[in-house]
N, CA, C and O atoms as a CHARMM CRD file, in Angstrom:
* protein
*
  236
    1    1 UNK  N     -7.17000   3.16500  40.51300 PROA 1      0.00000
    2    1 UNK  CA    -8.07500   3.25100  39.65600 PROA 1      0.00000
    3    1 UNK  C     -7.79100   4.37000  38.53500 PROA 1      0.00000
    4    1 UNK  O     -8.11700   4.15800  37.36700 PROA 1      0.00000
    5    2 UNK  N     -7.25400   5.41300  38.88000 PROA 2      0.00000
    6    2 UNK  CA    -6.97700   6.60100  37.92800 PROA 2      0.00000
    7    2 UNK  C     -5.70100   6.36900  37.06400 PROA 2      0.00000
    8    2 UNK  O     -5.44500   6.98600  36.02900 PROA 2      0.00000
    9    3 UNK  N     -4.99400   5.46700  37.59000 PROA 3      0.00000
   10    3 UNK  CA    -3.61100   5.20700  37.14500 PROA 3      0.00000
   11    3 UNK  C     -4.10400   4.21800  35.95100 PROA 3      0.00000
   12    3 UNK  O     -3.74900   4.47900  34.80200 PROA 3      0.00000
   13    4 UNK  N     -4.84800   3.18400  36.19400 PROA 4      0.00000
   14    4 UNK  CA    -5.29400   2.33400  35.18100 PROA 4      0.00000
   15    4 UNK  C     -6.01900   2.94800  34.05600 PROA 4      0.00000
   16    4 UNK  O     -5.81400   2.58900  32.89600 PROA 4      0.00000
   17    5 UNK  N     -6.94000   3.94900  34.40400 PROA 5      0.00000
   18    5 UNK  CA    -7.48200   4.78000  33.36100 PROA 5      0.00000
   19    5 UNK  C     -6.42500   5.35400  32.40100 PROA 5      0.00000
   20    5 UNK  O     -6.32000   5.06400  31.21000 PROA 5      0.00000
   21    6 UNK  N     -5.64000   6.23200  33.11300 PROA 6      0.00000
   22    6 UNK  CA    -4.40100   7.05700  32.11600 PROA 6      0.00000
   23    6 UNK  C     -3.66200   5.75700  31.52400 PROA 6      0.00000
   24    6 UNK  O     -3.30800   6.03400  30.37800 PROA 6      0.00000
   25    7 UNK  N     -3.35000   4.64400  31.81400 PROA 7      0.00000
   26    7 UNK  CA    -2.64100   3.73900  31.34200 PROA 7      0.00000
   27    7 UNK  C     -3.51400   3.11200  30.10500 PROA 7      0.00000
   28    7 UNK  O     -2.90100   2.82000  29.07800 PROA 7      0.00000
   29    8 UNK  N     -4.93800   2.89600  30.17400 PROA 8      0.00000
   30    8 UNK  CA    -5.48100   2.21700  29.26400 PROA 8      0.00000
   31    8 UNK  C     -5.68300   3.23900  28.09200 PROA 8      0.00000
   32    8 UNK  O     -5.64800   2.89400  26.91100 PROA 8      0.00000
   33    9 UNK  N     -5.88400   4.44800  28.49000 PROA 9      0.00000
   34    9 UNK  CA    -6.13900   5.51000  27.55000 PROA 9      0.00000
   35    9 UNK  C     -4.75900   5.81200  26.56300 PROA 9      0.00000
   36    9 UNK  O     -4.88300   6.21800  25.40800 PROA 9      0.00000
   37   10 UNK  N     -3.43200   5.54900  27.20100 PROA 10     0.00000
   38   10 UNK  CA    -2.28400   5.75100  26.53500 PROA 10     0.00000
   39   10 UNK  C     -2.12100   4.72000  25.68100 PROA 10     0.00000
   40   10 UNK  O     -1.63500   4.96700  24.57700 PROA 10     0.00000
   41   11 UNK  N     -2.51300   3.29600  26.04000 PROA 11     0.00000
   42   11 UNK  CA    -2.25600   1.89100  25.28800 PROA 11     0.00000
   43   11 UNK  C     -3.16600   2.04500  23.96500 PROA 11     0.00000
   44   11 UNK  O     -2.86900   1.69900  22.82100 PROA 11     0.00000
   45   12 UNK  N     -4.52400   2.74500  24.48700 PROA 12     0.00000
   46   12 UNK  CA    -5.37200   2.87800  22.91100 PROA 12     0.00000
   47   12 UNK  C     -5.01600   3.75600  22.08800 PROA 12     0.00000
   48   12 UNK  O     -5.36000   3.76200  20.90600 PROA 12     0.00000
   49   13 UNK  N     -4.28300   4.59800  22.63300 PROA 13     0.00000
   50   13 UNK  CA    -3.84800   5.94100  21.61600 PROA 13     0.00000
   51   13 UNK  C     -2.63400   5.23900  20.64400 PROA 13     0.00000
   52   13 UNK  O     -2.52200   5.40700  19.43000 PROA 13     0.00000
   53   14 UNK  N     -1.80600   4.45300  21.46400 PROA 14     0.00000
   54   14 UNK  CA    -0.65700   3.79600  20.59800 PROA 14     0.00000
   55   14 UNK  C     -1.25800   2.80000  19.99900 PROA 14     0.00000
   56   14 UNK  O     -0.96200   2.69700  18.80800 PROA 14     0.00000
   57   15 UNK  N     -1.93400   2.10000  20.37200 PROA 15     0.00000
   58   15 UNK  CA    -2.86200   1.09300  19.55900 PROA 15     0.00000
   59   15 UNK  C     -3.39500   1.66300  18.21200 PROA 15     0.00000
   60   15 UNK  O     -3.05600   1.16200  17.14000 PROA 15     0.00000
   61   16 UNK  N     -4.20100   2.67700  18.29500 PROA 16     0.00000
   62   16 UNK  CA    -4.71300   3.38700  17.13700 PROA 16     0.00000
   63   16 UNK  C     -3.44900   4.09000  16.15000 PROA 16     0.00000
   64   16 UNK  O     -3.53000   4.09600  14.92200 PROA 16     0.00000
   65   17 UNK  N     -2.43500   4.59800  16.81100 PROA 17     0.00000
   66   17 UNK  CA    -1.43000   4.89500  15.75000 PROA 17     0.00000
   67   17 UNK  C     -0.73100   4.03800  15.25900 PROA 17     0.00000
   68   17 UNK  O     -0.18400   4.35200  14.20100 PROA 17     0.00000
   69   18 UNK  N     -0.48800   2.72500  15.78200 PROA 18     0.00000
   70   18 UNK  CA    -0.05500   1.63800  15.05500 PROA 18     0.00000
   71   18 UNK  C     -0.80100   1.13500  13.86600 PROA 18     0.00000
   72   18 UNK  O     -0.31700   0.81200  12.78200 PROA 18     0.00000
   73   19 UNK  N     -2.17100   1.11600  14.26700 PROA 19     0.00000
   74   19 UNK  CA    -3.31600   0.71600  13.17900 PROA 19     0.00000
   75   19 UNK  C     -3.02000   1.71500  11.92300 PROA 19     0.00000
   76   19 UNK  O     -2.79100   1.29600  10.78800 PROA 19     0.00000
   77   20 UNK  N     -3.05400   3.02600  12.26800 PROA 20     0.00000
   78   20 UNK  CA    -3.03500   3.97000  11.12100 PROA 20     0.00000
   79   20 UNK  C     -1.67900   3.60300  10.32200 PROA 20     0.00000
   80   20 UNK  O     -1.57400   3.42600   9.10900 PROA 20     0.00000
   81   21 UNK  N     -0.67700   3.53400  11.29500 PROA 21     0.00000
   82   21 UNK  CA     0.40900   3.39300  10.61100 PROA 21     0.00000
   83   21 UNK  C      0.70900   1.98200   9.53800 PROA 21     0.00000
   84   21 UNK  O      1.44500   2.03900   8.55300 PROA 21     0.00000
   85   22 UNK  N      0.18800   1.12600   9.85200 PROA 22     0.00000
   86   22 UNK  CA    -0.03900  -0.22100   9.32000 PROA 22     0.00000
   87   22 UNK  C     -1.02500   0.09200   7.88200 PROA 22     0.00000
   88   22 UNK  O     -0.82300  -0.38600   6.76600 PROA 22     0.00000
   89   23 UNK  N     -1.77300   0.73000   8.15200 PROA 23     0.00000
   90   23 UNK  CA    -2.80700   1.01200   6.88900 PROA 23     0.00000
   91   23 UNK  C     -2.11400   1.79000   5.90100 PROA 23     0.00000
   92   23 UNK  O     -2.12400   1.42100   4.72600 PROA 23     0.00000
   93   24 UNK  N     -1.46600   2.91200   6.28900 PROA 24     0.00000
   94   24 UNK  CA    -0.75000   3.78800   5.30000 PROA 24     0.00000
   95   24 UNK  C      0.22600   2.90500   4.55700 PROA 24     0.00000
   96   24 UNK  O      0.26300   2.94800   3.32700 PROA 24     0.00000
   97   25 UNK  N      1.02600   2.09500   5.25800 PROA 25     0.00000
   98   25 UNK  CA     2.09300   1.32600   4.72300 PROA 25     0.00000
   99   25 UNK  C      1.46600   0.28000   3.74300 PROA 25     0.00000
  100   25 UNK  O      1.98700   0.16900   2.63300 PROA 25     0.00000
  101   26 UNK  N      0.46000  -0.44500   4.04600 PROA 26     0.00000
  102   26 UNK  CA    -0.48200  -1.50100   3.20900 PROA 26     0.00000
  103   26 UNK  C     -0.90400  -0.50800   1.92100 PROA 26     0.00000
  104   26 UNK  O     -0.68000  -1.00100   0.81500 PROA 26     0.00000
  105   27 UNK  N     -1.38900   0.60800   1.94000 PROA 27     0.00000
  106   27 UNK  CA    -1.88900   1.24000   0.83300 PROA 27     0.00000
  107   27 UNK  C     -0.57100   1.86100  -0.10100 PROA 27     0.00000
  108   27 UNK  O     -0.66900   2.12000  -1.30000 PROA 27     0.00000
  109   28 UNK  N      0.54100   2.02200   0.63100 PROA 28     0.00000
  110   28 UNK  CA     1.66000   2.41400  -0.03200 PROA 28     0.00000
  111   28 UNK  C      1.97300   1.35600  -0.94900 PROA 28     0.00000
  112   28 UNK  O      1.98300   1.47500  -2.17400 PROA 28     0.00000
  113   29 UNK  N      2.28600   0.08400  -0.15200 PROA 29     0.00000
  114   29 UNK  CA     2.81500  -1.05400  -0.65600 PROA 29     0.00000
  115   29 UNK  C      1.80800  -1.50300  -2.28000 PROA 29     0.00000
  116   29 UNK  O      2.29400  -1.76300  -3.38000 PROA 29     0.00000
  117   30 UNK  N      0.34100  -1.46100  -1.90000 PROA 30     0.00000
  118   30 UNK  CA    -0.43000  -1.59400  -2.83900 PROA 30     0.00000
  119   30 UNK  C     -0.33200  -0.73600  -4.33900 PROA 30     0.00000
  120   30 UNK  O     -0.53800  -1.17700  -5.47000 PROA 30     0.00000
  121   31 UNK  N      0.04500   0.60300  -3.92800 PROA 31     0.00000
  122   31 UNK  CA     0.23300   1.85200  -5.09600 PROA 31     0.00000
  123   31 UNK  C      1.41300   1.27500  -5.60600 PROA 31     0.00000
  124   31 UNK  O      1.47600   1.02300  -6.80900 PROA 31     0.00000
  125   32 UNK  N      2.59800   0.97000  -4.66200 PROA 32     0.00000
  126   32 UNK  CA     3.75100   0.93500  -5.44300 PROA 32     0.00000
  127   32 UNK  C      3.72900  -0.52800  -6.36900 PROA 32     0.00000
  128   32 UNK  O      4.21000  -0.47100  -7.50100 PROA 32     0.00000
  129   33 UNK  N      3.26900  -1.59100  -5.96300 PROA 33     0.00000
  130   33 UNK  CA     2.99200  -2.90200  -6.59300 PROA 33     0.00000
  131   33 UNK  C      2.22400  -2.48100  -8.10100 PROA 33     0.00000
  132   33 UNK  O      2.85900  -2.65600  -9.14000 PROA 33     0.00000
  133   34 UNK  N      1.01200  -1.99600  -8.13700 PROA 34     0.00000
  134   34 UNK  CA     0.35300  -1.29300  -9.03300 PROA 34     0.00000
  135   34 UNK  C      1.28600  -0.77300 -10.27500 PROA 34     0.00000
  136   34 UNK  O      1.39500  -1.26300 -11.39900 PROA 34     0.00000
  137   35 UNK  N      2.01700   0.54600  -9.63100 PROA 35     0.00000
  138   35 UNK  CA     2.86900   1.25600 -10.31100 PROA 35     0.00000
  139   35 UNK  C      3.91000   0.47200 -11.26000 PROA 35     0.00000
  140   35 UNK  O      4.14400   0.64100 -12.45600 PROA 35     0.00000
  141   36 UNK  N      4.48600  -0.48900 -10.28800 PROA 36     0.00000
  142   36 UNK  CA     5.60500  -1.25100 -10.80400 PROA 36     0.00000
  143   36 UNK  C      4.92700  -2.14700 -12.14500 PROA 36     0.00000
  144   36 UNK  O      5.38900  -2.05900 -13.28200 PROA 36     0.00000
  145   37 UNK  N      3.84200  -2.94900 -11.80700 PROA 37     0.00000
  146   37 UNK  CA     3.49800  -3.70600 -12.93300 PROA 37     0.00000
  147   37 UNK  C      2.87300  -2.77000 -14.16500 PROA 37     0.00000
  148   37 UNK  O      2.79500  -3.29100 -15.27700 PROA 37     0.00000
  149   38 UNK  N      2.53900  -1.73600 -14.02600 PROA 38     0.00000
  150   38 UNK  CA     2.13600  -0.78200 -15.21000 PROA 38     0.00000
  151   38 UNK  C      3.46400  -0.46000 -15.96300 PROA 38     0.00000
  152   38 UNK  O      3.45100  -0.60700 -17.18500 PROA 38     0.00000
  153   39 UNK  N      4.66500  -0.01400 -15.32700 PROA 39     0.00000
  154   39 UNK  CA     5.88900   0.38800 -15.75700 PROA 39     0.00000
  155   39 UNK  C      6.22700  -1.00200 -16.56800 PROA 39     0.00000
  156   39 UNK  O      6.36900  -1.03400 -17.79100 PROA 39     0.00000
  157   40 UNK  N      6.32400  -2.02300 -15.79900 PROA 40     0.00000
  158   40 UNK  CA     6.82400  -3.45300 -16.65700 PROA 40     0.00000
  159   40 UNK  C      6.13000  -3.73700 -17.84900 PROA 40     0.00000
  160   40 UNK  O      6.69300  -4.28300 -18.79800 PROA 40     0.00000
  161   41 UNK  N      4.61600  -3.31200 -17.86600 PROA 41     0.00000
  162   41 UNK  CA     4.09400  -3.73600 -18.96300 PROA 41     0.00000
  163   41 UNK  C      4.37400  -2.67400 -20.13400 PROA 41     0.00000
  164   41 UNK  O      4.35400  -2.98700 -21.32400 PROA 41     0.00000
  165   42 UNK  N      4.60300  -1.54100 -19.71500 PROA 42     0.00000
  166   42 UNK  CA     4.92100  -0.45700 -20.59200 PROA 42     0.00000
  167   42 UNK  C      6.26600  -1.00000 -21.24700 PROA 42     0.00000
  168   42 UNK  O      6.51700  -0.93300 -22.45000 PROA 42     0.00000
  169   43 UNK  N      6.80600  -1.35600 -20.61000 PROA 43     0.00000
  170   43 UNK  CA     8.38000  -1.52700 -20.98200 PROA 43     0.00000
  171   43 UNK  C      8.23000  -2.59700 -21.88000 PROA 43     0.00000
  172   43 UNK  O      8.57900  -2.39500 -23.04300 PROA 43     0.00000
  173   44 UNK  N      7.66700  -3.97200 -21.49100 PROA 44     0.00000
  174   44 UNK  CA     7.14800  -5.03800 -22.30300 PROA 44     0.00000
  175   44 UNK  C      6.72000  -4.61900 -23.52600 PROA 44     0.00000
  176   44 UNK  O      7.40800  -4.88000 -24.51300 PROA 44     0.00000
  177   45 UNK  N      5.48700  -3.88500 -23.65100 PROA 45     0.00000
  178   45 UNK  CA     5.12600  -3.33000 -24.93300 PROA 45     0.00000
  179   45 UNK  C      5.82400  -2.82300 -25.84300 PROA 45     0.00000
  180   45 UNK  O      5.73300  -3.08000 -27.04300 PROA 45     0.00000
  181   46 UNK  N      6.76900  -1.86400 -25.18300 PROA 46     0.00000
  182   46 UNK  CA     7.62800  -1.07400 -26.12300 PROA 46     0.00000
  183   46 UNK  C      8.87700  -1.99900 -26.68100 PROA 46     0.00000
  184   46 UNK  O      9.36800  -1.82600 -27.79600 PROA 46     0.00000
  185   47 UNK  N      9.26500  -2.87900 -25.86400 PROA 47     0.00000
  186   47 UNK  CA    10.08300  -4.01900 -26.56100 PROA 47     0.00000
  187   47 UNK  C      9.53700  -4.71600 -27.64800 PROA 47     0.00000
  188   47 UNK  O     10.15900  -4.78000 -28.70900 PROA 47     0.00000
  189   48 UNK  N      8.31000  -5.30900 -27.48100 PROA 48     0.00000
  190   48 UNK  CA     7.70500  -6.01500 -28.37700 PROA 48     0.00000
  191   48 UNK  C      6.84700  -5.17600 -29.50300 PROA 48     0.00000
  192   48 UNK  O      6.36900  -5.67700 -30.52100 PROA 48     0.00000
  193   49 UNK  N      6.76900  -4.05600 -29.18500 PROA 49     0.00000
  194   49 UNK  CA     6.28100  -3.13600 -30.39500 PROA 49     0.00000
  195   49 UNK  C      4.62700  -3.14900 -30.17700 PROA 49     0.00000
  196   49 UNK  O      3.99000  -2.60200 -31.07700 PROA 49     0.00000
  197   50 UNK  N      3.95400  -3.65600 -29.19400 PROA 50     0.00000
  198   50 UNK  CA     2.73000  -3.70800 -29.25600 PROA 50     0.00000
  199   50 UNK  C      2.26900  -2.34900 -28.74500 PROA 50     0.00000
  200   50 UNK  O      3.01000  -1.53100 -28.19900 PROA 50     0.00000
  201   51 UNK  N      0.82200  -2.17800 -29.00500 PROA 51     0.00000
  202   51 UNK  CA     0.19800  -0.70700 -28.72100 PROA 51     0.00000
  203   51 UNK  C     -0.67400  -0.93600 -27.45800 PROA 51     0.00000
  204   51 UNK  O     -0.94800   0.01100 -26.72100 PROA 51     0.00000
  205   52 UNK  N     -1.14600  -2.30900 -27.18700 PROA 52     0.00000
  206   52 UNK  CA    -2.18500  -2.54500 -26.22100 PROA 52     0.00000
  207   52 UNK  C     -1.47400  -2.87400 -25.06400 PROA 52     0.00000
  208   52 UNK  O     -1.23900  -4.05900 -24.83000 PROA 52     0.00000
  209   53 UNK  N     -1.04200  -1.85700 -24.19400 PROA 53     0.00000
  210   53 UNK  CA    -0.57700  -2.00600 -23.08300 PROA 53     0.00000
  211   53 UNK  C     -1.54500  -2.57100 -21.90900 PROA 53     0.00000
  212   53 UNK  O     -0.92100  -3.21600 -21.06500 PROA 53     0.00000
  213   54 UNK  N     -2.45500  -2.50100 -21.76100 PROA 54     0.00000
  214   54 UNK  CA    -3.66900  -2.63600 -21.00300 PROA 54     0.00000
  215   54 UNK  C     -3.81000  -4.06900 -21.05500 PROA 54     0.00000
  216   54 UNK  O     -3.98100  -4.60100 -19.95800 PROA 54     0.00000
  217   55 UNK  N     -3.78400  -4.69600 -21.89100 PROA 55     0.00000
  218   55 UNK  CA    -3.83400  -6.41100 -22.20300 PROA 55     0.00000
  219   55 UNK  C     -2.76300  -6.69000 -21.46400 PROA 55     0.00000
  220   55 UNK  O     -3.14500  -7.49900 -20.61800 PROA 55     0.00000
  221   56 UNK  N     -1.36100  -6.41000 -21.28400 PROA 56     0.00000
  222   56 UNK  CA    -0.51000  -6.70600 -20.53100 PROA 56     0.00000
  223   56 UNK  C     -0.49200  -6.58500 -19.14600 PROA 56     0.00000
  224   56 UNK  O      0.01800  -7.37400 -18.35000 PROA 56     0.00000
  225   57 UNK  N     -1.11300  -5.48700 -18.89200 PROA 57     0.00000
  226   57 UNK  CA    -1.38300  -5.25500 -17.29200 PROA 57     0.00000
  227   57 UNK  C     -2.16400  -6.14800 -16.56400 PROA 57     0.00000
  228   57 UNK  O     -2.01800  -6.53800 -15.40500 PROA 57     0.00000
  229   58 UNK  N     -3.17400  -6.47300 -17.54700 PROA 58     0.00000
  230   58 UNK  CA    -4.41300  -7.34300 -16.75500 PROA 58     0.00000
  231   58 UNK  C     -4.09300  -8.85000 -16.62700 PROA 58     0.00000
  232   58 UNK  O     -4.80800  -9.56400 -15.92400 PROA 58     0.00000
  233   59 UNK  N     -2.96400  -9.37500 -17.33600 PROA 59     0.00000
  234   59 UNK  CA    -2.52100 -10.85300 -17.51700 PROA 59     0.00000
  235   59 UNK  C     -1.76100 -11.14800 -16.11100 PROA 59     0.00000
  236   59 UNK  O     -1.26600 -12.25400 -15.89700 PROA 59     0.00000
């Protein structure tokens, strides 16, 4: 029974670590996509000469 408790504890520890890594990766992807869209909008606004970058970002 002691071996099962040790195994279960180790399994939960690795499962928690996996969940944390997935959450951090998801947040990083969200931030990266958001930043890229903003940069694309700024570049598009600079090319077309528009001052309203926020309108391009929301579209």
